[in-house]
Backbone of each chain as ProteinMPNN parsed JSONL, in Angstrom:
{"seq_chain_A": "GAGVSQSPSNKVTEKGKDVELRCDPISGHTALYWYRQRLGQGLEFLIYFQGNSAPDKSGLPSDRFSAERTGESVSTLTIQRTQQEDSAVYLCASSLVAAGSGANVLTFGAGSRLTVL", "coords_chain_A": {"N_chain_A": [[0.915, -1.221, 0.213], [-0.062, 2.755, -0.339], [0.887, 3.602, 2.568], [1.71, 2.69, 5.515], [-0.474, 1.023, 7.302], [-2.769, 1.01, 10.166], [-4.658, -0.429, 12.08], [-7.422, -1.612, 14.859], [-8.149, 1.817, 14.474], [-9.109, 3.163, 17.559], [-9.211, 1.452, 20.225], [-11.809, 0.484, 22.393], [-11.757, -1.353, 25.586], [-12.208, -3.721, 28.221], [-10.966, -4.277, 31.066], [-8.834, -7.193, 31.47], [-9.881, -8.439, 29.136], [-8.723, -9.685, 25.849], [-6.909, -8.297, 23.442], [-6.262, -7.679, 19.961], [-3.961, -6.14, 17.72], [-3.384, -4.705, 14.424], [-1.051, -4.575, 11.815], [-0.906, -2.935, 8.567], [2.312, -3.267, 6.469], [4.189, -1.183, 4.635], [4.214, -2.081, 1.037], [6.79, -4.727, 0.306], [8.624, -3.524, 2.241], [11.351, -4.955, 4.337], [11.27, -4.725, 7.3], [9.873, -4.249, 10.312], [8.349, -2.622, 12.77], [7.136, -2.117, 16.371], [5.856, 0.121, 18.529], [5.322, 1.522, 21.653], [3.208, 4.488, 22.98], [2.759, 6.406, 25.396], [0.57, 8.505, 27.215], [2.143, 11.065, 26.764], [4.511, 10.786, 27.151], [8.168, 9.421, 25.581], [8.269, 6.926, 23.035], [8.56, 3.567, 23.159], [9.975, 0.829, 22.674], [8.878, -2.203, 21.36], [8.774, -4.654, 20.001], [10.576, -5.723, 17.184], [10.752, -6.942, 13.953], [12.378, -8.871, 11.15], [12.766, -9.553, 7.91], [12.843, -13.001, 7.794], [14.126, -13.612, 9.854], [14.678, -14.203, 12.895], [12.27, -12.338, 15.235], [13.277, -9.444, 17.291], [12.459, -9.792, 20.437], [12.808, -7.78, 22.579], [11.692, -6.178, 23.72], [9.137, -6.065, 24.588], [6.744, -6.195, 27.394], [5.803, -8.165, 28.995], [4.758, -10.91, 29.465], [2.025, -11.208, 28.508], [2.033, -9.861, 26.289], [2.366, -10.264, 22.793], [3.352, -10.975, 19.463], [3.266, -11.31, 16.015], [3.98, -12.103, 12.718], [3.631, -13.115, 9.475], [6.462, -13.585, 7.096], [6.916, -10.955, 4.848], [4.42, -9.091, 5.769], [1.564, -8.767, 6.862], [1.235, -7.983, 10.357], [0.45, -8.862, 13.854], [-0.133, -7.571, 17.221], [-0.678, -8.884, 19.973], [-2.357, -8.636, 22.733], [-2.967, -9.897, 25.828], [-5.5, -10.56, 28.478], [-5.912, -7.988, 29.021], [-4.766, -4.609, 31.234], [-4.972, -1.7, 32.97], [-2.614, -0.257, 32.704], [-2.025, -0.73, 30.288], [-2.89, 0.831, 28.621], [-2.745, 2.812, 25.798], [-0.814, 4.533, 22.868], [-0.26, 2.725, 20.204], [2.378, 2.094, 18.084], [3.123, 1.37, 14.885], [5.811, 0.819, 12.728], [7.507, 0.438, 9.377], [10.362, -0.318, 7.107], [12.403, -0.166, 4.667], [15.014, -1.293, 4.572], [17.805, -3.084, 6.218], [17.902, -2.236, 10.336], [20.301, -0.358, 11.479], [21.522, 0.474, 9.684], [22.469, 3.459, 8.08], [21.099, 4.537, 6.044], [18.764, 3.91, 7.115], [15.382, 4.487, 7.096], [12.24, 4.98, 9.244], [8.78, 4.489, 8.276], [5.838, 5.459, 9.898], [3.028, 4.259, 11.375], [-0.603, 5.611, 11.915], [-1.252, 4.661, 14.32], [-2.686, 2.864, 16.795], [-5.212, 3.31, 18.825], [-5.22, 2.435, 22.6], [-7.45, 2.32, 25.119], [-8.291, 0.797, 27.821], [-10.352, 0.168, 30.258]], "CA_chain_A": [[0.207, 0.22, 0.125], [1.01, 3.594, -0.173], [1.926, 3.974, 3.686], [1.827, 1.707, 6.649], [-1.879, 1.017, 7.57], [-3.08, 0.03, 11.621], [-6.318, -1.148, 12.337], [-8.298, -0.377, 14.979], [-7.739, 3.593, 14.635], [-9.39, 3.437, 18.633], [-10.147, 0.459, 20.776], [-11.819, 0.455, 24.37], [-11.818, -2.905, 26.198], [-12.379, -4.12, 29.775], [-9.897, -5.042, 31.839], [-9.347, -8.703, 31.578], [-9.9, -9.125, 28.018], [-7.606, -9.919, 25.203], [-7.047, -7.571, 22.239], [-5.462, -7.653, 18.556], [-3.76, -4.931, 16.772], [-2.974, -5.246, 13.122], [-0.47, -3.493, 11.322], [0.091, -3.588, 7.031], [3.24, -2.248, 6.042], [4.263, -0.84, 3.022], [4.776, -3.501, 0.426], [8.04, -4.402, -0.417], [9.487, -3.108, 3.521], [11.073, -6.208, 5.363], [11.542, -4.592, 8.522], [8.556, -3.735, 11.132], [8.704, -2.455, 14.268], [6.171, -2.027, 17.408], [6.282, 0.784, 19.556], [4.143, 1.825, 22.839], [3.452, 5.774, 23.082], [1.848, 6.351, 26.694], [0.411, 9.649, 27.088], [3.114, 12.386, 27.465], [5.912, 9.909, 27.148], [8.451, 9.178, 24.47], [8.229, 5.555, 22.409], [8.833, 2.44, 23.785], [10.311, 0.084, 22.13], [8.323, -3.094, 21.779], [10.049, -5.74, 19.38], [11.675, -5.754, 15.682], [10.875, -8.302, 12.728], [13.42, -8.315, 10.283], [12.902, -10.49, 6.943], [12.867, -14.053, 8.342], [14.962, -13.538, 10.69], [13.687, -14.423, 14.57], [12.38, -11.273, 15.572], [13.964, -9.048, 18.433], [11.158, -9.217, 21.615], [13.31, -7.654, 23.989], [11.014, -4.5, 24.772], [8.146, -6.885, 25.204], [6.777, -5.679, 28.79], [5.508, -9.177, 29.288], [4.368, -12.432, 28.462], [0.987, -10.954, 28.347], [2.797, -9.251, 25.177], [3.046, -11.229, 22.02], [3.472, -10.318, 18.026], [3.17, -12.585, 15.278], [4.021, -11.683, 11.209], [3.678, -13.689, 8.64], [7.085, -13.092, 5.876], [7.336, -9.647, 4.754], [3.48, -8.68, 5.201], [0.734, -8.295, 7.92], [1.964, -8.22, 11.867], [-0.489, -8.376, 14.267], [0.391, -7.621, 18.37], [-1.473, -9.485, 20.479], [-2.138, -8.396, 24.411], [-3.898, -11.097, 26.466], [-5.703, -10.598, 29.79], [-5.717, -6.366, 29.239], [-4.545, -4.189, 32.439], [-5.379, -0.372, 32.905], [-1.547, 0.574, 32.389], [-1.785, -1.008, 28.934], [-3.533, 1.836, 27.518], [-1.751, 3.896, 25.222], [-1.05, 4.774, 21.668], [0.716, 1.369, 19.93], [2.557, 2.378, 16.65], [3.991, 0.24, 13.841], [6.64, 1.184, 11.849], [7.99, -0.018, 8.656], [11.344, 0.529, 7.162], [13.06, -0.899, 3.669], [16.431, -1.669, 4.85], [17.927, -3.232, 7.925], [18.567, -1.638, 10.972], [21.429, 0.192, 11.285], [22.008, 1.41, 8.078], [22.567, 5.036, 7.963], [19.789, 5.055, 5.169], [17.612, 3.397, 7.406], [14.091, 5.719, 7.604], [11.091, 4.635, 9.408], [7.48, 4.879, 7.944], [4.724, 5.063, 10.567], [0.944, 4.145, 10.579], [-1.059, 6.759, 12.355], [-1.591, 4.051, 15.303], [-3.87, 2.633, 17.496], [-5.055, 3.841, 20.639], [-6.009, 1.418, 23.383], [-8.209, 2.278, 26.393], [-8.718, -0.399, 29.123], [-11.332, 0.627, 31.56]], "C_chain_A": [[1.086, 1.298, -0.356], [1.597, 4.245, 1.049], [1.519, 2.605, 4.445], [-0.146, 2.039, 7.194], [-2.399, 0.274, 9.209], [-4.647, 0.346, 11.708], [-6.693, -1.696, 13.774], [-7.455, 0.939, 15.207], [-7.963, 3.484, 16.526], [-10.063, 2.017, 18.816], [-10.163, 0.547, 22.47], [-12.034, -0.917, 24.464], [-11.731, -2.673, 27.553], [-11.11, -4.965, 29.899], [-10.307, -6.691, 32.432], [-9.102, -9.265, 30.029], [-9.294, -8.662, 26.999], [-7.748, -9.007, 23.615], [-5.946, -7.836, 21.054], [-5.335, -6.594, 17.698], [-2.8, -5.252, 15.063], [-2.504, -3.791, 12.289], [-0.023, -3.697, 9.524], [1.092, -2.16, 6.717], [3.338, -1.909, 4.993], [4.657, -2.375, 2.654], [6.395, -3.188, -0.305], [8.796, -3.976, 1.474], [9.99, -4.358, 4.172], [10.982, -5.568, 6.423], [10.332, -3.801, 9.213], [9.293, -3.872, 12.62], [7.39, -2.067, 14.818], [6.657, -1.537, 18.069], [4.668, 1.307, 20.319], [4.678, 3.219, 22.849], [2.361, 5.808, 24.411], [2.079, 7.929, 26.727], [1.508, 10.586, 27.32], [4.544, 11.524, 27.127], [5.975, 9.704, 25.336], [7.842, 7.837, 23.703], [8.472, 4.956, 22.872], [9.095, 1.465, 22.702], [9.807, -1.453, 22.025], [8.837, -4.504, 21.185], [9.548, -5.307, 17.385], [11.442, -7.22, 14.973], [11.787, -7.754, 11.654], [13.688, -9.6, 8.952], [12.173, -12.024, 7.455], [13.445, -14.677, 9.295], [13.787, -13.752, 11.94], [13.529, -12.929, 15.028], [13.352, -10.737, 17.019], [12.859, -8.389, 19.422], [11.636, -8.521, 22.691], [12.82, -6.425, 24.733], [9.66, -4.984, 24.975], [7.717, -6.8, 26.625], [6.89, -6.539, 29.327], [5.066, -10.27, 28.943], [2.769, -11.968, 28.088], [0.809, -10.621, 26.367], [2.805, -10.315, 24.081], [2.924, -10.442, 19.998], [3.727, -11.124, 17.25], [3.599, -11.638, 13.6], [4.672, -12.45, 10.402], [4.699, -13.109, 7.377], [7.325, -11.412, 6.094], [5.698, -9.085, 5.12], [2.783, -8.163, 6.324], [1.298, -8.633, 9.044], [0.495, -7.85, 12.414], [0.457, -8.272, 16.126], [-1.203, -7.861, 19.191], [-1.76, -8.994, 21.964], [-3.62, -8.967, 25.153], [-3.823, -10.459, 28.272], [-5.2, -8.762, 30.174], [-5.769, -6.042, 30.556], [-4.773, -2.441, 31.831], [-3.793, 0.276, 32.286], [-1.008, 0.112, 31.162], [-2.252, -0.302, 28.101], [-2.498, 3.142, 27.131], [-1.846, 3.669, 23.984], [-0.021, 3.441, 21.007], [0.545, 1.613, 18.292], [3.431, 1.417, 16.044], [4.733, 1.279, 12.829], [7.181, 0.253, 10.621], [9.331, 0.187, 7.928], [12.041, -0.697, 5.508], [14.119, -1.528, 3.485], [16.799, -2.278, 6.323], [18.429, -2.091, 8.73], [19.196, -1.282, 11.043], [22.311, 0.556, 10.684], [21.634, 2.898, 8.661], [21.395, 5.646, 7.024], [18.7, 4.041, 5.346], [16.11, 4.502, 7.534], [12.904, 4.503, 7.679], [9.83, 5.374, 8.978], [6.788, 4.74, 9.354], [3.343, 4.945, 10.066], [0.507, 5.658, 11.483], [-1.222, 5.678, 13.68], [-2.61, 3.632, 15.685], [-4.214, 2.999, 19.126], [-6.074, 3.185, 20.963], [-6.443, 1.899, 24.225], [-8.527, 0.857, 26.862], [-9.289, 0.573, 30.4], [-11.239, 0.187, 32.57]], "O_chain_A": [[2.271, 1.227, -0.68], [2.464, 5.117, 0.99], [1.06, 1.617, 3.872], [-0.746, 3.103, 7.345], [-2.372, -0.951, 9.329], [-5.424, 1.248, 11.394], [-5.923, -2.646, 13.908], [-6.437, 1.092, 15.882], [-6.89, 3.743, 17.071], [-10.942, 1.483, 18.14], [-9.307, 0.623, 23.352], [-12.451, -1.595, 23.525], [-11.276, -1.643, 28.048], [-10.526, -5.834, 29.252], [-11.168, -7.21, 33.142], [-8.383, -10.217, 29.725], [-9.149, -7.444, 26.899], [-8.687, -9.18, 22.837], [-4.808, -8.196, 21.356], [-6.254, -6.122, 17.028], [-1.789, -5.923, 14.855], [-3.012, -2.682, 12.123], [0.922, -4.403, 9.17], [0.939, -0.939, 6.697], [2.506, -2.325, 4.187], [5.093, -3.332, 3.293], [6.937, -2.283, -0.941], [9.872, -4.568, 1.554], [9.072, -5.013, 4.666], [9.98, -6.137, 6.856], [9.878, -2.79, 8.677], [10.107, -4.562, 13.233], [6.508, -1.708, 14.039], [7.703, -1.962, 18.561], [3.523, 1.424, 19.883], [5.875, 3.499, 22.783], [1.261, 5.26, 24.347], [3.109, 8.548, 26.459], [1.637, 10.805, 28.525], [5.58, 12.131, 26.855], [5.161, 9.719, 24.413], [6.624, 7.781, 23.878], [9.059, 5.556, 23.772], [8.26, 1.39, 21.801], [10.49, -2.133, 22.791], [9.272, -5.373, 21.94], [8.596, -4.834, 16.764], [11.852, -8.314, 15.362], [11.941, -6.576, 11.332], [14.611, -10.412, 9.015], [10.944, -12.09, 7.463], [13.396, -15.868, 9.603], [12.571, -13.561, 11.953], [14.557, -12.275, 15.204], [14.019, -11.536, 17.677], [12.433, -7.234, 19.446], [11.01, -8.567, 23.75], [13.197, -5.859, 25.759], [8.944, -4.215, 25.617], [8.48, -7.491, 27.3], [7.745, -6.541, 30.213], [5.064, -10.469, 27.728], [2.338, -12.623, 27.139], [-0.043, -10.955, 25.544], [3.294, -11.383, 24.448], [2.336, -9.406, 19.687], [4.563, -11.933, 17.649], [3.404, -10.423, 13.597], [5.893, -12.606, 10.391], [4.181, -12.304, 6.604], [7.742, -10.805, 7.081], [5.666, -8.124, 4.351], [3.249, -7.154, 6.854], [1.979, -9.656, 8.966], [-0.341, -7.079, 11.943], [1.544, -8.835, 16.255], [-2.304, -7.322, 19.083], [-0.632, -9.117, 22.441], [-4.799, -8.622, 25.067], [-2.889, -10.11, 28.995], [-4.5, -8.341, 31.094], [-6.492, -6.712, 31.295], [-4.745, -2.059, 30.661], [-3.817, 1.207, 31.481], [0.151, 0.357, 30.827], [-2.17, -0.564, 26.901], [-1.846, 3.978, 27.756], [-2.668, 2.841, 23.59], [1.084, 3.342, 21.541], [-0.413, 1.514, 17.525], [4.315, 0.78, 16.618], [4.262, 2.29, 12.31], [7.301, -0.914, 10.996], [9.614, 1.35, 8.215], [12.006, -1.926, 5.569], [14.337, -2.239, 2.504], [16.196, -1.998, 7.359], [19.125, -1.183, 8.275], [19.713, -1.92, 10.126], [23.478, 0.877, 10.907], [20.762, 3.27, 9.445], [20.88, 6.761, 7.11], [17.992, 3.483, 4.508], [16.218, 5.378, 8.391], [12.62, 3.601, 6.892], [9.684, 6.578, 9.186], [7.226, 3.806, 10.026], [2.741, 5.266, 9.041], [1.281, 6.605, 11.62], [-1.476, 6.554, 14.507], [-3.624, 3.91, 15.046], [-3.583, 2.933, 20.181], [-7.184, 3.063, 20.445], [-5.402, 2.37, 24.684], [-8.992, -0.036, 26.154], [-8.755, 1.382, 31.16], [-11.982, 0.563, 33.477]]}, "seq_chain_B": "GNSVTQMEGPVTLSEEAFLTINCTYTATGYPSLFWYVQYPGEGLQLLLKATKADDKGSNKGFEATYRKETTSFHLEKGSVQVSDSAVYFCALSAVNFNKFYFGSGTKLNVKP", "coords_chain_B": {"N_chain_B": [[24.725, 2.751, 27.337], [21.855, 3.739, 25.072], [20.102, 6.677, 24.834], [17.866, 9.153, 24.012], [17.238, 12.746, 25.116], [15.448, 15.174, 25.695], [14.088, 18.482, 24.67], [11.697, 19.759, 27.13], [8.317, 20.186, 26.283], [4.917, 22.637, 26.584], [6.183, 24.393, 23.677], [5.152, 27.666, 22.867], [5.201, 29.829, 20.015], [5.085, 32.948, 18.198], [4.359, 33.385, 15.223], [6.315, 33.605, 12.624], [8.818, 33.733, 14.727], [11.771, 32.805, 16.155], [13.135, 29.076, 15.75], [14.318, 26.724, 18.271], [14.71, 23.438, 19.411], [15.745, 21.832, 21.831], [18.119, 18.635, 21.744], [19.947, 15.849, 22.922], [21.962, 13.212, 23.2], [22.818, 9.967, 24.224], [25.001, 7.238, 23.323], [26.361, 4.136, 22.229], [28.668, 3.536, 20.243], [28.667, 4.887, 16.945], [26.133, 6.879, 16.563], [23.277, 7.468, 14.094], [21.407, 10.094, 13.462], [18.114, 11.503, 14.401], [15.44, 13.582, 13.497], [11.802, 13.395, 13.82], [8.649, 13.984, 13.256], [4.855, 15.033, 14.328], [1.993, 15.517, 12.972], [-1.039, 16.798, 14.047], [-3.463, 14.571, 14.67], [-2.078, 12.645, 12.771], [0.619, 10.029, 11.766], [4.233, 9.734, 12.937], [6.523, 11.443, 10.866], [9.449, 11.464, 8.649], [11.389, 13.87, 9.317], [14.184, 15.042, 8.985], [17.555, 13.978, 8.887], [20.812, 13.001, 10.258], [24.002, 11.537, 9.561], [26.113, 10.962, 10.567], [29.262, 12.569, 12.135], [29.232, 16.03, 12.063], [27.254, 16.617, 9.924], [24.832, 18.148, 8.435], [21.517, 17.943, 8.619], [18.484, 18.698, 6.834], [15.613, 20.349, 5.9], [12.142, 21.626, 4.509], [12.367, 24.365, 5.766], [13.733, 23.562, 8.395], [16.849, 22.828, 10.288], [19.323, 20.681, 11.33], [22.621, 19.852, 13.078], [24.612, 17.258, 13.144], [26.367, 17.046, 16.299], [29.21, 15.829, 17.694], [30.736, 16.764, 19.777], [29.402, 17.907, 21.28], [27.685, 16.004, 22.129], [24.733, 16.358, 20.624], [21.583, 17.084, 18.781], [20.128, 19.79, 18.065], [17.295, 21.005, 16.855], [16.383, 23.545, 14.811], [14.518, 25.998, 13.28], [14.616, 29.518, 11.273], [12.25, 30.605, 10.949], [9.066, 30.475, 12.104], [6.317, 28.909, 11.137], [2.723, 28.786, 11.203], [1.42, 26.559, 10.821], [3.556, 24.331, 11.131], [3.291, 24.064, 13.371], [2.998, 21.157, 15.678], [4.224, 17.963, 16.91], [7.415, 16.954, 17.986], [9.733, 14.641, 17.633], [13.252, 13.715, 18.46], [15.777, 11.418, 17.378], [17.567, 8.354, 17.94], [19.615, 6.236, 15.828], [21.346, 3.414, 16.53], [24.497, 1.917, 15.574], [24.184, -0.978, 14.005], [22.609, -2.122, 15.683], [19.23, -3.289, 16.183], [17.486, -1.117, 16.984], [15.085, 1.989, 17.538], [16.074, 4.865, 19.378], [13.966, 7.187, 20.673], [12.767, 10.307, 21.841], [11.051, 12.099, 24.344], [9.251, 13.591, 22.777], [8.917, 16.659, 21.682], [6.144, 19.743, 21.981], [4.951, 21.512, 19.63], [3.406, 24.731, 19.462], [2.32, 27.266, 17.198], [1.39, 30.457, 17.126], [-0.792, 32.606, 15.145]], "CA_chain_B": [[23.142, 2.496, 26.704], [21.423, 4.639, 23.948], [19.351, 6.952, 25.292], [17.879, 10.569, 23.952], [17.178, 13.59, 26.113], [14.541, 16.523, 24.594], [13.251, 19.891, 25.71], [10.039, 19.052, 27.243], [7.203, 21.324, 25.911], [5.081, 22.54, 25.095], [6.771, 25.647, 23.288], [4.266, 28.312, 21.968], [5.817, 30.983, 19.852], [4.769, 33.263, 17.548], [4.371, 33.372, 13.774], [7.595, 34.286, 12.408], [9.85, 33.936, 15.527], [12.7, 31.524, 15.548], [12.753, 27.727, 16.548], [15.136, 25.972, 19.04], [14.543, 22.68, 20.202], [17.287, 21.076, 22.074], [18.276, 17.182, 22.099], [20.9, 15.557, 23.635], [21.834, 11.436, 23.237], [24.218, 9.078, 24.984], [24.655, 6.161, 22.403], [27.114, 3.459, 22.328], [29.107, 3.681, 18.972], [28.339, 6.217, 16.153], [24.578, 6.326, 15.863], [22.837, 7.855, 12.886], [20.748, 10.774, 14.287], [17.01, 11.744, 13.2], [14.491, 14.363, 13.76], [10.497, 13.262, 13.078], [7.216, 15.073, 13.322], [3.907, 13.955, 14.286], [1.079, 16.683, 12.988], [-2.554, 16.402, 14.76], [-3.811, 13.322, 13.522], [-0.925, 11.96, 11.967], [1.519, 9.251, 12.154], [4.997, 10.19, 12.902], [7.176, 10.933, 9.936], [11.183, 11.812, 8.649], [11.843, 15.083, 8.671], [15.11, 15.497, 8.613], [18.718, 13.032, 9.314], [22.528, 13.146, 9.706], [24.625, 10.08, 9.36], [27.861, 11.238, 10.581], [29.512, 13.954, 12.86], [29.341, 17.528, 11.508], [26.735, 16.164, 8.925], [23.858, 18.783, 8.654], [20.43, 17.62, 8.063], [17.666, 20.321, 6.454], [14.314, 20.042, 5.03], [11.222, 22.545, 4.878], [13.549, 25.255, 6.495], [14.478, 22.694, 9.166], [17.707, 22.272, 10.215], [20.345, 20.249, 12.654], [23.698, 19.426, 13.223], [25.493, 16.423, 14.526], [27.957, 17.47, 16.871], [29.558, 14.944, 18.169], [31.49, 16.914, 20.963], [28.421, 18.044, 22.455], [26.358, 15.022, 21.62], [23.272, 17.313, 20.359], [20.951, 17.706, 17.558], [19.067, 20.723, 18.216], [16.395, 21.805, 15.821], [16.637, 24.994, 14.386], [13.958, 26.756, 11.954], [14.397, 30.404, 11.465], [11.191, 31.583, 11.057], [8.536, 29.423, 11.877], [4.841, 28.68, 10.338], [1.404, 28.149, 12.066], [1.423, 24.976, 9.788], [4.331, 23.984, 11.601], [2.509, 23.309, 15.413], [3.337, 19.481, 15.662], [4.826, 17.56, 18.389], [8.749, 16.961, 17.219], [11.098, 13.43, 18.237], [14.16, 13.581, 18.193], [15.253, 9.81, 17.755], [18.853, 8.122, 17.321], [19.593, 4.825, 15.835], [22.992, 2.732, 16.949], [24.855, 1.033, 14.327], [24.366, -2.51, 13.842], [21.361, -2.508, 16.857], [17.675, -2.9, 15.782], [16.108, -0.086, 17.8], [15.885, 3.209, 17.161], [15.852, 5.429, 20.25], [13.529, 8.384, 20.624], [12.484, 11.354, 23.038], [9.575, 12.474, 24.812], [8.686, 14.647, 21.948], [8.13, 18.459, 22.306], [4.878, 19.949, 20.989], [5.017, 23.288, 19.533], [2.087, 25.896, 19.249], [2.653, 28.445, 16.417], [0.142, 31.419, 16.602], [-0.784, 33.74, 14.238]], "C_chain_B": [[23.507, 3.578, 26.071], [20.071, 5.043, 24.643], [18.899, 8.167, 24.119], [17.256, 11.499, 25.336], [16.603, 14.647, 24.953], [14.19, 17.41, 25.531], [11.994, 19.25, 25.86], [9.306, 20.711, 26.613], [6.077, 21.477, 26.909], [6.163, 23.415, 24.784], [5.687, 26.428, 22.504], [5.395, 29.866, 21.841], [4.699, 31.778, 18.646], [4.866, 33.189, 15.693], [5.718, 34.342, 13.246], [8.935, 34.263, 13.116], [10.65, 32.181, 15.272], [12.77, 30.45, 16.62], [13.784, 27.464, 17.319], [14.377, 24.691, 19.48], [15.602, 21.643, 20.75], [17.255, 19.334, 22.545], [19.803, 16.98, 22.2], [20.785, 13.913, 23.378], [23.212, 10.984, 23.853], [23.917, 7.829, 23.851], [26.823, 5.527, 22.68], [27.547, 3.363, 20.732], [28.749, 5.369, 18.452], [27.01, 6.197, 15.786], [24.436, 7.341, 14.329], [21.17, 8.596, 13.968], [19.201, 11.399, 13.47], [15.953, 12.963, 13.767], [12.945, 13.847, 12.909], [9.364, 14.392, 13.72], [6.4, 14.396, 12.568], [2.692, 15.132, 13.754], [-0.147, 15.918, 13.454], [-2.804, 15.327, 13.639], [-3.419, 12.196, 12.567], [-0.126, 11.353, 12.361], [3.187, 10.069, 11.85], [5.422, 10.424, 11.288], [8.6, 11.521, 9.441], [11.116, 13.319, 8.524], [13.198, 15.86, 8.484], [16.538, 14.28, 9.363], [19.946, 13.181, 8.991], [23.114, 11.857, 10.138], [25.739, 10.019, 10.443], [28.383, 12.651, 11.112], [29.722, 14.785, 12.227], [28.185, 17.666, 10.17], [25.52, 17.273, 9.304], [22.378, 18.48, 8.011], [19.569, 18.795, 7.864], [16.916, 19.643, 5.627], [13.246, 20.99, 5.626], [11.821, 23.638, 6.065], [13.844, 24.929, 7.779], [15.837, 22.439, 9.358], [18.462, 21.84, 11.311], [21.254, 19.932, 12.766], [24.264, 18.644, 13.994], [26.017, 16.768, 14.814], [28.275, 16.652, 18.459], [30.369, 14.87, 19.981], [30.699, 17.48, 22.223], [27.635, 17.433, 22.492], [24.972, 15.393, 21.703], [23.13, 17.216, 19.283], [19.885, 18.19, 17.647], [18.659, 20.897, 16.804], [16.16, 23.303, 15.989], [15.331, 25.547, 13.076], [14.127, 28.757, 12.254], [13.314, 31.646, 11.23], [9.611, 30.396, 10.887], [6.861, 29.802, 11.706], [3.7, 28.126, 11.452], [1.253, 26.834, 11.392], [2.236, 24.034, 10.146], [4.403, 23.323, 13.26], [2.512, 21.944, 14.524], [3.722, 18.589, 16.763], [6.156, 16.752, 17.355], [9.597, 15.998, 17.822], [11.694, 13.641, 17.653], [14.925, 11.978, 18.407], [17.383, 9.422, 16.853], [18.743, 6.016, 16.906], [20.879, 4.355, 15.239], [23.26, 1.886, 15.924], [25.067, -0.174, 14.459], [23.234, -3.092, 15.362], [19.862, -2.077, 15.862], [16.359, -1.962, 16.048], [16.191, 0.85, 17.533], [15.404, 3.752, 18.978], [15.05, 6.633, 20.383], [13.009, 9.099, 22.136], [11.369, 11.153, 23.359], [8.871, 13.325, 23.686], [8.52, 15.971, 22.941], [7.391, 18.993, 21.118], [5.358, 21.391, 20.849], [3.9, 23.898, 19.017], [2.694, 27.04, 18.856], [1.405, 29.52, 16.388], [0.385, 32.574, 15.947], [-0.299, 34.927, 14.531]], "O_chain_B": [[24.541, 4.244, 26.111], [19.175, 4.266, 24.973], [19.673, 8.148, 23.162], [16.888, 10.965, 26.382], [17.033, 14.893, 23.826], [14.021, 17.288, 26.744], [11.382, 18.495, 25.105], [9.731, 21.866, 26.578], [6.038, 20.764, 27.912], [7.151, 23.329, 25.515], [5.279, 25.889, 21.475], [5.989, 30.573, 22.655], [3.654, 31.23, 18.293], [5.926, 32.751, 15.246], [5.944, 35.525, 13.497], [9.982, 34.598, 12.563], [10.387, 31.124, 14.699], [12.596, 30.585, 17.831], [14.613, 28.307, 16.974], [13.275, 24.931, 19.974], [16.159, 20.781, 20.07], [16.558, 18.871, 23.448], [20.676, 17.703, 21.72], [19.681, 13.369, 23.351], [24.309, 11.539, 23.908], [22.766, 7.51, 23.554], [27.871, 6.069, 23.033], [26.625, 3.087, 19.964], [28.623, 6.442, 19.042], [26.658, 5.573, 14.785], [25.382, 7.792, 13.684], [20.344, 8.057, 14.704], [19.14, 11.682, 12.274], [15.959, 12.897, 14.996], [12.86, 13.873, 11.682], [9.467, 15.35, 14.486], [6.421, 13.765, 11.51], [2.59, 15.864, 14.739], [-0.302, 14.704, 13.316], [-2.548, 15.207, 12.441], [-4.004, 11.32, 11.93], [0.278, 11.751, 13.454], [3.398, 10.793, 10.877], [4.831, 9.76, 10.438], [8.875, 12.391, 10.268], [10.735, 13.829, 7.47], [13.326, 16.978, 7.985], [16.272, 13.81, 10.47], [20.347, 13.427, 7.853], [22.634, 11.211, 11.07], [26.091, 8.999, 11.034], [28.002, 13.711, 10.616], [30.648, 14.512, 11.463], [28.208, 18.677, 9.468], [25.213, 17.303, 10.496], [22.183, 18.835, 6.849], [19.754, 19.812, 8.533], [17.205, 18.717, 4.869], [13.222, 21.249, 6.829], [11.542, 23.469, 7.252], [14.238, 25.858, 8.484], [16.245, 21.676, 8.482], [18.368, 22.523, 12.331], [21.005, 18.821, 12.298], [24.514, 18.873, 15.178], [26.794, 17.234, 13.982], [27.88, 16.755, 19.621], [30.548, 14.001, 20.834], [30.965, 17.56, 23.422], [26.57, 17.924, 22.868], [24.161, 14.969, 22.527], [24.092, 17.209, 18.515], [18.814, 17.612, 17.464], [19.399, 20.934, 15.821], [15.858, 23.993, 16.963], [15.592, 25.285, 11.902], [13.777, 29.236, 13.332], [13.373, 32.875, 11.272], [9.246, 29.758, 9.9], [6.336, 30.837, 12.116], [3.853, 27.254, 12.307], [0.64, 26.066, 12.133], [2.009, 22.895, 9.737], [5.113, 22.576, 13.933], [2.221, 21.691, 13.355], [3.071, 18.905, 17.759], [5.951, 16.148, 16.301], [10.341, 16.494, 18.668], [11.469, 13.85, 16.461], [14.708, 11.363, 19.451], [18.042, 9.882, 15.921], [18.161, 5.054, 17.407], [21.402, 4.596, 14.15], [22.398, 1.177, 15.404], [26.097, -0.564, 15.01], [23.199, -4.219, 15.855], [19.557, -1.097, 15.183], [15.173, -1.915, 15.725], [17.316, 1.163, 17.143], [14.585, 3.139, 19.663], [15.84, 7.513, 20.042], [12.91, 8.535, 23.226], [10.641, 10.273, 22.902], [7.731, 13.7, 23.96], [8.222, 16.228, 24.107], [7.631, 18.904, 19.914], [5.928, 22.15, 21.633], [3.458, 23.43, 17.968], [3.382, 27.766, 19.573], [0.49, 29.332, 15.587], [1.34, 33.347, 16.032], [-0.335, 35.831, 13.696]]}, "name": "protein", "num_of_chains": 2, "seq": "GAGVSQSPSNKVTEKGKDVELRCDPISGHTALYWYRQRLGQGLEFLIYFQGNSAPDKSGLPSDRFSAERTGESVSTLTIQRTQQEDSAVYLCASSLVAAGSGANVLTFGAGSRLTVLGNSVTQMEGPVTLSEEAFLTINCTYTATGYPSLFWYVQYPGEGLQLLLKATKADDKGSNKGFEATYRKETTSFHLEKGSVQVSDSAVYFCALSAVNFNKFYFGSGTKLNVKP"}
C-alpha cells in the first residue's frame, strides 16, 4: 500500500479482555517495528521483525504481549488479559532496509489508541 | 546504553519567530540521528537526518547539525509558521542495533 496502515484506530476494552492490533506495512518493506506511546511520553520499543530472521522481542513488557508476522506482510500485536497500564497508542513502523544502516528510515502508521477501562 | 533527551514542551511561539528544540543523546558507537514530526491526527514522519558527525540535516526550512563533541542534535528554524504546529521527536539509531531510540517529544504551538 501507499503507507503503513493500522487497525483499529481506536479500541476501548474492559480489563482482562484480549485485544489484537493489526499493522499492514508498506509493500516490500522487510523491517517492521512496534512501539508503544503512553500519554505524554516517548516511544517505547516493543518488538522488531526483519525478513525471516527471528524477531527481537526484547522490548515486550510481559508475557501477556506477543506479536506475529508472516513473511514480509501483515503483523498482529496481541495483548492478553489487558490491564489499565496497557492504555496507550501502539505505533507500527516499517522500513525498506535493515536497522543500523545510515540509510534506514522508518515510516509510521497513524497508530492504534487502546483504552483499557 | 542508548538514550535521547529532548527539551520539554509545550513550546509556544508567534509566527515568524526563531525556533530551537534541544536534543542530546547517549549512544554506544556512532549513531545516526533523526528528527521526526507528528502533525495532529497523523503518524510520525521523518523530518531530517544526519548519519555522521558534523553532518547537517535540513528539510522544510528546519536544520539540525550532528555535534559529536556535545552529543547534541538541536532542531532549528529561522521563521516558524502556524503549519509547523506539531510534536517533534528526536531519535537515534545505533549502528548494528535493531532499535530506534526516541525522545519524549516536544509539542510546538505556533500562534498567528
